[in-house]
C-alpha positions as CSV (number, residue, x, y, z in Angstrom):
1,M,-65.7,155.7,-47.6
2,N,-66.0,152.1,-46.3
3,L,-63.8,151.6,-43.2
4,I,-64.3,147.8,-42.9
5,P,-61.4,146.9,-45.3
6,L,-59.1,149.3,-43.6
7,G,-59.8,147.6,-40.2
8,V,-59.4,144.1,-41.7
9,A,-56.1,145.1,-43.3
10,A,-54.8,146.7,-40.1
11,Q,-55.7,143.6,-38.1
12,A,-54.0,141.3,-40.6
13,A,-50.8,143.5,-40.6
14,R,-50.8,143.5,-36.7
15,E,-51.2,139.7,-36.6
16,L,-48.4,139.3,-39.1
17,A,-46.1,141.6,-37.2
18,Q,-46.9,139.9,-33.9
19,S,-46.3,136.4,-35.3
20,A,-42.6,137.0,-35.2
21,L,-42.5,137.5,-31.5
22,P,-40.9,134.8,-29.3
23,N,-44.2,134.2,-27.4
24,A,-46.5,134.3,-30.4
25,P,-49.3,131.8,-30.3
26,T,-49.2,128.8,-32.7
27,V,-51.9,127.2,-34.7
28,A,-51.9,123.4,-34.8
29,D,-51.9,121.8,-38.3
30,E,-55.2,120.3,-39.4
31,P,-55.2,116.5,-39.1
32,K,-54.9,114.7,-42.4
33,R,-58.1,113.3,-43.7
34,R,-58.2,109.7,-44.7
35,T,-60.2,109.3,-47.9
36,G,-58.8,105.9,-48.9
37,P,-60.8,103.7,-51.2
38,A,-63.6,106.2,-52.0
39,R,-61.2,108.7,-53.4
40,H,-59.3,106.1,-55.3
41,A,-62.5,104.7,-56.8
42,L,-63.7,108.2,-57.8
43,A,-60.4,109.0,-59.4
44,A,-60.5,105.8,-61.4
45,G,-64.0,106.5,-62.5
46,L,-63.1,110.0,-63.7
47,R,-60.1,108.7,-65.5
48,W,-62.2,106.1,-67.3
49,A,-64.7,108.8,-68.3
50,A,-62.0,111.1,-69.5
51,N,-60.5,108.3,-71.7
52,R,-64.0,107.7,-73.2
53,V,-64.6,111.4,-74.0
54,E,-61.1,112.2,-75.3
55,P,-59.2,109.0,-76.3
56,R,-55.5,109.1,-76.9
57,P,-54.4,109.6,-80.5
58,A,-53.5,106.4,-82.4
59,A,-49.8,105.8,-83.0
60,D,-50.2,105.5,-86.8
61,R,-51.8,109.0,-87.2
62,F,-49.8,111.9,-88.5
63,Q,-47.8,113.6,-85.8
64,P,-47.0,117.3,-86.3
65,G,-43.2,117.9,-86.4
66,A,-42.4,114.2,-87.2
67,A,-39.9,113.5,-90.0
68,C,-41.4,112.1,-93.1
């Protein structure tokens, strides 16, 4: 029998139970990363590529469920 998962589960349960104590340690939130223009440019490039691979259907094509 592998005892490692049992030890990991016991430690996680202990930490969860102790996190409700008044003097429990706190963990600071990670600072937000500024991606800015690089992320915007990448998103725009991916959107452009997606539109080329799978263009939107034309408005004059048959639409399922539309009244004739």
